[in-house]
N, C-alpha and C positions, 0 to 999 in steps of 0.2 A: 504493499499501500505504499503510496508517494506518500511524503511528511507532510502535513496541514503546513499552509504557507505563513507566515507571519507579522503581525502587522501592530506597531506600536504608533498608538496616538497620542499628542502632548496638546496639551491646551490650560486653560487660566482658568476656566468656567468649568464644573463639571457637577452631576446631581450626587447627592449622598444623603444618606439618613439625616446625617444631623445638619443636614444645611437649610437653611427657610429659605434662602432668597439665590435668584440665578435660573439659565435655561437649561432643559436635559438635551437636548439640541443635537449636540456631539455623541450622545447615549444611544439616542434614537439610529443612531450608523450603528456604530459599536452593536451593538447586539441584534442586528440583523445578518451584520459581518458572522461572529459565533456562531446563529444558524446555521449560515452557507456552510461553517464548516471551516473559519480562518481561525486560529489561534490569536486571542486581540488583547494586547496588553495597554493600560491605560496611566498616563500620569498625569497627573491633575497639582499643575500646579499653584498651591493656594495662596496668593499674594499676602502678606501681613505687614502690618505699617508701625510707626510707633502708637504706644498706647492712646496717646491724645486723640488721636483718629477712631477708635472704638468710644470712648466718651463722648465725642462730638455724634459719634452717629447713633449711640444709643438714645440719645435725647432728640433728633434731629435727621434721620432715615430718610423720611418721607420728603423733608424737604432739599437733602441732598440727591436725593435719588430724581427728584422733579425736576433739578436746576441740571445735575448732569448727565442724565439719561442713564448710568451705568447701575451696575449690579453692587449697592452696597451692604456688606455684611456686618452685624451687629457685635460677631465677636472674634475674639483672637483665636486664630485656630494657628498653635503653635508646635503641635505633635504631627507627628509621619504618623496618617495611617492607612493601614490596608484592607479591602475590602473585596466582595464580590457583589457584583450584581447583574439577574439577568446572564450569569455565566460570564461574565464581562472582568475580571481583575485590574481595582483600582490603585492605584498607589498615590494619596494624594501628598504631598510635600510642601510644606511652609518654604516661600521663600520674600526674604524680605525687601522692603524699599524703603526708602526716606517720604517719599510726596508720593501720594497716588496722577495717576499720569503722567509720569516723566519715566525717564529710562533706569535699570536698575545698573549697579556697580559691575567692574567689571569683573571684580574679584567675586562677587555672590556668583556673577555667570557662569566662570572656569570653575569654580567650586561644587556649584551642580552639576555641570556639564560631566567632573570628574565621578561625581557619585553615581549618577545615572549610567555610567557606562562600567563601573563597581559592581550594581545592582544587576544588569544585563550581563557580565560574568559570571553575577554566582548563579544565577538561574540559567547558566546555558542557554539565553535568549541571542540569538543574533537572526535583529526584522529581514524582512524581504521590502516591506513598506515602513516608511515611518511618514506619519502626517502632522503637523502642525496648524492647530485653530487659533486663530488672534496672532498678531504679528509680533506682539511683546510680550514674552521673548521668545516666542517659539521660532523666527526666524533665525534668532542665533543658535539654537540647538539645534534645530533640524537641518542646518547649513554642515554645523560641523559633525553629525549623525554621519551625514552622507560622506566626508571626510575617511570618517570611522568607518562606515560601512559602504563602500564603491559601489558594491552590485545591487543596494537596497533604491526603490524609488524614491525620491524624495516630495514631500508636495507640501503648501502652503494654502490653506485656503483664508481667506480672505473676511473680515467680518466689516469691513470700510473701506477705504479708498486708497490707505494706505500711507497719505498724507504726511504721519508724524513718525514714517518710519527713518527718514534723515536725524530726524530729532532722539530716536531711540539708538540710532547706530550710527553715529556726524562721520567717522571715518572708515567705515566696513561695512556699508550696506550697498553697497553695491559687489564690494566680492560676495557676500552672503547670499546675495539673490543669486548672483550666476552659479551656486551649486543646489538651486531647486529647479528640478525638473518638470514639476506639474502646478500651476497656479487654478487653485480653484475662487470662486468668487459667490457669495450667496443673494446677490442679483445683478443686472446686465448693467444699471448706473452706477454701481463699485467698477465695475468692471472698464466703463468707460474713464470713468475719473480717473481711477487707476493707471491705464493707457496712456493717459496725456500726461500722467508724470513719468511715466517710467518705461513707457514705448510698450508695444506689444510682445508678449513672451510666445516661446515656439510650442508650448500646450499649455492650454487652458480649460477647463468645461466649467458649467453652469452647477453649483452645489446649493439644488433644491432641499429643502427639506420635505419629508412626509408626515402624511396620515397613517392611524389606522383602516386598514380596512373595513373595517366594522363600521366607521364613521360616516361612510360613505351610504349615504339612502337610498333606497333600490328604488321606489317608483315615488314621484312625485304626485301630492296630494293636487288632481284634476282643478280644484275649486279655490287652490291658496292665493292666485293674484287677481280675481272675477272684479276683485271691488278695489284695485291699487294696490300701497305698501302706505298703511299707518302704524307696527307697530314696529318700532327701531331700537336696538340693541350694539352697545357698545362692551367689550370684554378684552379688560388689558390694567395696566395701572394708569393710574388716575394722577399722568403725569404732565407738563407742560406742552414736552415734545409733541406727543400724542394728541393735543389740542380736543381733551372730553369738552371743557367748556365753550367752546364755539356749536355744539350739538341743540342745546335749547331753542338759542335765540334764530338758530337757521332754518329748524324744526316749525318754528310758531311764525315765521315768515312763509314758510311752505303749506300752513294748517291755520291762519288768520284765525278760524273757526275752532282753531284748540282740538281737531280732532284728532290724533294719534297721542301715543305712549311711548315713552323711552325709557329702557334698561340698563342699567350700568351695572355689569358686573367686575368687579378689584376694587382695589382699595388706593389711597393716595394721597397726597397735600392737594392737589386740585378739588375733591370733596367739596371741600370748605368753601372754594369758589364759586362752584357749579352751586351751593346749596343758599348760597345768597343770591346767585343770577334768578333762579328758577322761583323763587321769593319775589324779588324785585320784577320776575315774567308773570307772576300770579302762575306760575306751574305747577302747581308741587303734587295735584291729582295726576299732572301725567307723567311724571318724572318719578322713579324708583332707583332706592339703591339695593344693590344685594350682597354687596362685599367680597372676599376673596373668598371661594369655593373650589373645590377639587375639580382636576381637569375633566371628570368623566362626567362630573354632574352639570356642564356647560350645555351641554348637548341637548336638556331641553328646552333651554333657554334659545337656542337657535330654531327650534322645532317651534316654538311661540312667537317668534317674529318673523317679521316680513322684512327686515332688509338689516343688515350689518354694516355700521360706519364704522372707520378709523383710516385717518385721513392724515395721520402723524410724518413726522420729517425724521432723518436718521434714524430709520429704519432697517434692519440690515435684509431681513424676510417676513415676516410675522404668521408664522404659523397659525395664528387666529385665525386668520383670512381666509386656508385652506378648510379650517374645520367648520366655519360659515357656508364656505361653496357646499362644500360636501352634504350640509346638510338643506341645500335649495336657496338658503339666503339670498339676494340681492344683495352685492357687497360692494362697497366703497369704500377702495383705498385712495392711495395715493400719485399722482401722477411724480415718473420719474424718482420715486422711492421703490424699496427692497418688493415690492410685490409685482408692480408693472413690470409686464413682459408675462407674467401670470395670471395678471387679469388683463382683458383685451378691449380697451374701452367701448363698451354699446354692442361686446358680444358674451361675452359672459360675467360681465361685473359691468363697474364705472369709473373713472380716475379723476380725483378732483386736486385742485393744487393744495396742496398741505397747508389745513390751519383757514383757509379758504370759505368762510360760511358763506359770503354770497352765491361765488361758486358750488358750493353745498346744494344751497337752495335751491336754485334754478336745477342741477342736478335731479333732485328730488321731485320737482314742478314735472320736470321731462319725463319721470320715470310715469308716472300718474297718468300722462298724457298717452301713451302708448297704449294700444289692446292690450286686453287681456293675454292674450294669445302669444304676443311679441313679448309681454313680461316672461309669460310662463317658459319660452322658449330659453332667454337668457338665462335664466335660473335652470334650464337642463344645461345648456352648454356649461353652466357652471359647473354640474355636478362630471361632465365627462369630461369636463377638462383634471379635477382631481382623480377621478379614477386611475387618471397615469401616472398617480403621485403617490402612491401609495409608499410607506417605512417601506417595503422591501424594494418596490420599485425602486425610489431614489437610490438605496443603498447599494443596488444591484449596479445603476449606473455609474454610481461615485466607485466602484469597486471596479467597473470594466474600463474607466477610465487611467486610474492606477494602471492599471495592466496591460495596456495598449505602449508603456513606454518603455 
């Protein structure tokens, strides 16, 4: 029997039983790779800051998240942790940095690299594929792992346009980038921005996320869009860059008679802003807040809604859009952001300028001016789009791209 191919994935964000915040995007890929027969090890570099940062995060976590849009942990994780999740072996390693959004010291990077090599030697683990998600410090680590394991395919998946790479690695970023075989991008807009700064790479691919196959509704309710769209849904953190506060006013302009409902699933500092707004607009009976709930429970809110709206900026991808589309919701995302390219405006959903309340109003009016069959067709096209983007299919595409090299 041919030995299993070995994949080493490095990321600064990865789920764990004791972590409250963050995204599971990398784990959705790795658990599928294990099912396909690969041996997968994950190195999760948990960034550790001085104590003052955690004191501030404890008291002002939502406000910090609102301003930065990043993952803000409120507890200092300083111990290495080894655990297995869905048959994926994960090693969480603390890595120290003085200031958020800045570079790691070269001493820290070299120390972490040597530690990783020693771990691989001890486990007799020689990777065939080395993948890094997020560029800092993964660009340094993956490039040097390519030198250590020259037969391995090296890959970096970008979650932004990479504008800070020269700041993170001021003297070596070009040399580091030359050691990356494959570049993945979470959205088309990120790839365009990245290539504008660094030129086109020889091998790139779109690293979209997927959804569980059972999320996809098999048959659309034929009466769902007979009367237009009136029940609206937002799912996500209530933070400024996602513009949740523009929704009530935009909807009121589209429905002067207030014949609509809006549900927010999630929490964040913008909740107080929204509550003050709906009090001023006298929309208390139209808007409700569900709070943060488990992912599996969100499905019933999609099913009870006609339209999902999230017109956020700096959105790497946004798995929630796929989940909404999978349930047949007419979905409105942001133009030029992560979901642009998956949502084709007017075909399987709609695109709006991020945060533009006036344009959002006009889109809603336009949707309600369509015939029932047109609205239903957009919903069907949304379902058809995401049926090709299940967890398995996107993970299979991902690994196929890496094995082309």
